[in-house]
C-alpha positions in Angstrom: -13.4 2.3 -40.6 -16.1 4.8 -39.3 -16.8 2.6 -36.3 -13.1 2.5 -35.5 -12.9 6.3 -35.5 -16.0 6.7 -33.4 -14.6 4.3 -30.8 -11.3 6.2 -30.6 -13.0 9.6 -30.2 -15.3 8.2 -27.5 -12.3 7.4 -25.3 -10.8 10.9 -25.2 -12.5 11.7 -21.9 -9.6 10.1 -19.9 -7.0 12.4 -21.5 -9.1 15.4 -20.6 -9.2 14.3 -17.0 -5.5 13.7 -16.9 -4.9 17.3 -18.0 -7.3 18.7 -15.4 -5.5 16.8 -12.6 -2.1 17.8 -13.8 -3.1 21.5 -13.5 -4.5 21.1 -10.0 -2.5 22.8 -7.2 -0.1 20.4 -5.5 1.0 20.4 -1.9 4.2 18.5 -1.3 4.2 18.6 2.5 2.2 15.4 2.9 4.7 13.4 0.9 7.3 13.9 3.6 5.0 14.0 6.6 4.5 10.7 8.3 4.1 11.3 12.0 1.3 9.6 13.8 0.6 13.1 15.1 -1.4 13.6 11.9 -4.0 11.3 13.6 -4.2 13.1 16.9 -7.8 13.8 15.9 -8.7 10.7 13.9 -12.4 10.9 13.2 -14.3 13.6 11.4 -16.5 16.0 13.4 -17.5 18.9 11.1 -19.7 18.6 8.0 -16.8 19.3 5.7 -14.6 16.6 7.3 -17.5 14.1 7.0 -18.0 15.1 3.4 -14.3 14.4 2.8 -14.8 11.0 4.3 -17.7 10.3 2.0 -15.7 11.3 -1.0 -12.9 9.1 0.1 -15.3 6.1 0.2 -16.6 7.0 -3.3 -13.1 7.2 -4.8 -12.2 3.9 -3.2 -15.3 2.3 -4.7 -14.5 3.7 -8.2 -10.8 2.6 -7.9 -12.1 -0.9 -7.1 -14.1 -0.8 -10.3 -11.2 0.5 -12.4 -9.0 -2.2 -10.8 -11.5 -5.0 -11.7 -11.8 -3.8 -15.3 -8.0 -3.6 -15.6 -7.6 -7.1 -14.2 -10.1 -8.3 -16.7 -8.2 -6.5 -19.5 -5.1 -8.2 -18.3 -6.6 -11.6 -18.7 -7.9 -10.5 -22.2 -4.4 -9.4 -23.1 -2.6 -12.6 -22.3 -0.8 -14.2 -25.2 -3.2 -16.3 -27.2 -6.3 -14.2 -26.4 -8.6 -14.1 -29.4 -11.0 -11.6 -28.0 -12.1 -8.8 -30.4 -11.2 -5.1 -30.3 -14.8 -4.4 -29.2 -14.4 -6.6 -26.1 -11.3 -4.7 -25.0 -12.9 -1.4 -25.8 -16.0 -2.1 -23.7 -13.8 -2.9 -20.6 -11.7 0.2 -21.2 -14.9 2.3 -21.4 -16.0 1.1 -18.0 -12.5 1.8 -16.5 -12.6 5.3 -18.1 -16.0 6.1 -16.5 -14.7 5.0 -13.1 -11.5 7.1 -13.5 -13.4 10.2 -14.6 -15.7 9.7 -11.5 -12.6 9.6 -9.3 -11.4 12.8 -11.0 -14.7 14.6 -10.3 -14.7 13.5 -6.6 -11.0 14.5 -6.3 -11.7 18.1 -7.5 -14.3 18.4 -4.7 -11.7 17.1 -2.2 -9.3 19.8 -3.3 -12.0 22.4 -2.6 -12.6 21.0 0.9 -8.9 20.4 1.7 -8.5 23.5 3.9 -11.3 22.3 6.2 -10.2 18.7 6.3 -8.4 16.9 9.2 -4.5 16.8 8.9 -4.5 13.1 7.9 -7.3 13.7 5.4 -5.2 16.5 3.9 -2.2 14.1 3.7 -4.3 11.6 1.8 -5.6 14.3 -0.6 -2.1 15.4 -1.4 -0.8 11.9 -1.9 -3.8 11.0 -4.0 -3.1 13.6 -6.8 0.0 12.0 -8.4 -1.6 8.5 -8.1 -4.7 9.7 -10.0 -2.6 11.6 -12.5 -0.7 8.4 -13.1 -3.9 6.3 -13.3 -5.4 8.6 -15.9 -2.2 8.7 -17.9 -1.9 4.9 -18.1 -5.6 4.6 -19.0 -5.0 7.1 -21.8 -1.9 5.1 -22.9 -3.9 1.9 -23.0 -6.6 3.5 -25.1 -4.0 4.9 -27.5 -2.2 1.5 -27.8 -5.5 -0.2 -28.4 -6.6 2.3 -31.0 -3.2 2.3 -32.7 -2.9 -1.5 -32.8 -6.0 -2.6 -34.5 -5.5 -6.1 -35.8 -2.5 -6.7 -33.5 -4.2 -7.3 -30.1 -2.6 -7.5 -27.8 0.7 -5.8 -28.3 3.4 -5.8 -25.6 2.9 -2.0 -25.1 -0.8 -2.5 -24.6 -0.2 -5.2 -22.1 2.2 -3.0 -20.2 -0.2 -0.1 -20.1 -3.0 -2.4 -18.8 -0.7 -3.7 -16.1 0.2 -0.2 -15.0 -3.5 0.8 -15.1 -4.2 -2.1 -12.7 -1.3 -1.2 -10.4 -2.3 2.5 -10.1 -6.0 1.6 -9.5 -4.9 -0.7 -6.7 -2.7 1.9 -5.3 -5.5 4.5 -5.2 -7.8 2.0 -3.5 -5.2 0.9 -1.0 -4.2 4.5 -0.2 -7.8 5.4 0.8 -8.8 2.2 2.5 -5.6 1.9 4.6 -6.0 5.4 5.9 -9.7 5.0 6.7 -9.0 1.8 8.6 -6.0 3.3 10.3 -8.0 6.4 11.5 -10.5 4.1 13.2 -7.8 2.1 14.9 -5.9 5.3 15.8 -9.0 6.6 17.5 -9.1 3.6 19.8 -5.3 3.9 20.5 -5.7 7.6 21.3 -8.1 6.8 24.1 -5.7 4.3 25.6 -2.5 6.5 25.4 -3.0 8.4 28.6 -2.4 5.5 30.9 0.2 3.6 28.8 3.4 4.7 30.6 2.4 4.2 34.3 3.2 0.5 34.7 6.5 0.7 32.9 8.4 2.7 35.6 7.4 0.4 38.4 8.4 -2.8 36.5 11.6 -1.2 35.3 12.7 -0.3 38.9 12.1 -3.9 40.1 14.1 -5.3 37.2 17.1 -3.0 37.8 17.4 -4.7 41.2 16.7 -8.3 40.3 17.3 -8.7 36.5 15.2 -10.7 34.1 14.7 -14.4 34.4 14.7 -16.5 31.2 11.0 -17.0 31.5 10.3 -13.3 32.0 12.5 -12.5 29.0 10.5 -14.8 26.8 7.3 -13.3 28.0 8.6 -9.8 27.2 9.6 -11.0 23.7 6.1 -12.2 23.1 4.6 -9.0 24.3 6.8 -6.9 22.1 6.0 -9.1 19.1 2.3 -8.8 19.8 2.6 -5.0 20.0 4.3 -4.9 16.6 2.0 -7.3 14.9 -1.0 -5.3 16.1 0.1 -2.1 14.4 -2.7 -1.0 11.9 -0.3 0.0 9.1 2.0 -3.1 9.4 1.6 -5.1 6.2 3.2 -7.4 3.7 5.4 -4.6 2.3 7.0 -3.9 5.7 9.4 -5.9 7.9 10.0 -5.2 11.6 12.5 -6.9 13.8 13.7 -6.3 17.4 16.4 -7.3 19.9 15.9 -7.3 23.7 18.7 -6.6 26.1 17.4 -6.8 29.7 14.6 -4.2 29.6 15.9 -2.3 26.5 14.5 -2.9 23.0 16.2 -2.1 19.7 13.9 -1.9 16.7 15.2 -2.6 13.1 13.6 -3.2 9.7 12.1 -1.3 6.8 8.7 0.2 6.4 6.8 1.6 3.4 4.6 4.0 5.5 6.5 6.7 7.5 3.8 6.7 10.2 4.6 3.0 10.9 8.1 4.0 12.2 6.8 6.3 14.9 3.9 4.0 15.8 6.2 1.0 16.2 8.4 3.0 18.7 5.3 4.3 20.5 3.7 0.8 20.7 6.9 -0.8 22.1 7.4 2.0 24.6 4.0 1.2 26.0 4.7 -2.6 26.5 4.9 -3.6 30.1 8.5 -4.3 31.1 10.1 -2.1 28.5 12.2 0.7 29.9 13.8 2.1 26.8 13.5 1.8 23.0 16.1 2.7 20.3 15.0 2.6 16.7 17.0 1.9 13.5 13.9 1.4 11.4 14.4 2.7 7.9 11.6 4.5 6.0 11.6 3.4 2.4 11.6 6.3 -0.2 8.4 7.2 -2.0 8.5 5.7 -5.4 5.6 4.9 -7.8 7.8 2.4 -9.6 8.6 0.6 -6.4 4.8 0.6 -5.6 4.2 -1.1 -9.0 6.9 -3.6 -8.2 5.4 -4.3 -4.8 2.0 -5.1 -6.2 3.4 -7.2 -9.0 5.7 -9.1 -6.7 2.9 -9.8 -4.3 0.8 -11.4 -6.9 3.8 -13.2 -8.4 4.4 -14.8 -5.0 1.1 -15.2 -3.3 -0.7 -15.9 -6.6 1.6 -18.9 -7.2 -0.4 -22.1 -6.4 2.3 -23.6 -4.2 2.6 -20.4 -2.1 -1.1 -19.3 -2.2 -1.8 -20.9 1.2 0.4 -18.3 2.9 -2.2 -15.7 1.9 -4.6 -17.2 4.5 -2.2 -16.1 7.3 -3.5 -12.8 8.9 0.2 -11.8 9.1 1.6 -12.8 5.7 4.9 -14.6 6.4 6.7 -13.6 3.2 7.5 -9.9 3.6 8.3 -8.0 0.3 10.7 -5.1 0.7 11.3 -3.0 -2.4 13.8 -0.1 -2.6 14.7 1.5 -5.9 13.8 -1.6 -7.8 15.7 -4.0 -5.6 13.6 -6.7 -3.8 14.4 -8.3 -0.4 12.3 -11.2 0.8 12.1 -11.6 4.6 10.2 -14.0 6.8 9.7 -17.7 7.4 8.4 -20.4 5.0 7.7 -24.1 5.4 10.3 -25.6 3.2 13.4 -25.0 1.0 11.1 -25.6 -2.0 8.9 -22.7 -1.0 11.9 -20.5 -0.4 13.2 -21.2 -3.9 9.9 -20.7 -5.6 9.4 -17.4 -3.8 12.8 -16.2 -5.1 12.1 -17.4 -8.6 8.7 -15.7 -8.7 10.1 -12.4 -7.4 12.9 -12.5 -9.9 10.4 -12.9 -12.7 8.7 -9.5 -12.1 9.5 -7.0 -14.8 11.6 -4.0 -13.6 13.2 -5.9 -10.7 16.9 -5.3 -10.6 17.8 -7.8 -8.0 16.3 -10.2 -5.4 17.8 -10.9 -2.0 16.3 -13.9 -0.4 16.4 -13.8 3.4 13.6 -16.2 3.9 14.2 -18.8 6.6 12.7 -22.3 6.8 11.1 -23.1 10.1 7.3 -23.1 10.1 
């Protein structure tokens, strides 16, 4: 009994961190800002901005550790697991240490925020609720484990571990995507000045002669390449377009606001495009939707029959989540794959409905 009490007390550090984060000053502006203008200066130049970048890297590494421990706990918690309380406790301890390290780094980020680049400030502001959620789910997992001795794993404990993994992955992805995007944005910034010059000349010629079928096909390929090359474009976004002469209409849904403006900007710069209209929808910010995105991704791409699609640099099954409703877009190789993807998405806890727009044609 004494050992049990000591273990329980030893885990309380996570709850302390959660309280500290909850009391930290919050800035809501970054939750609604999404313009690529945030990246007008993409790379750090001052010592403070470089220190922010270093702390981002450390937090990403700690999030990867927490994610790995949560994933391992998930395997421990599967029905039929006979592993002891001590085995679960050891993994939770490692996750707790990684999360507390993230909290310490985040407090330094808050002190440096006023000196950071605009996009770095946006990441700092978006990171706070993610880390608060991460600490909260870690605390819940600890409490469920300590309160359920002899009944491992309970459903509540499995749910807490699953949420712990989802939030750790979200923290890691938030940092890594923005760091990668900043590097790509820096290159695009250098190319922006000369992007519009060829368009006017080509447009004038086409007004007189019109597009041939071959030229139209070439334009379609160029627009497609421009969209696929966007740094933020991922499996949780879906972009489509229609071409009418030299006019392009963009449609679809994106989970990152910056992707909407970057898509418009990229297509504007395509040779042969005279005008762009955009009906791209920016999906609302929702941590529950983010959890469903991650869970649906693994349900589909972790399924043995569909796992081969993960090898594609542009994953063909696009997972769009809005307020708990999932829509699958893209192209698969067979009706069987289309059905399996639908079944897997429908099996994810918390999903209200699944709309299957997958087409067969690979």
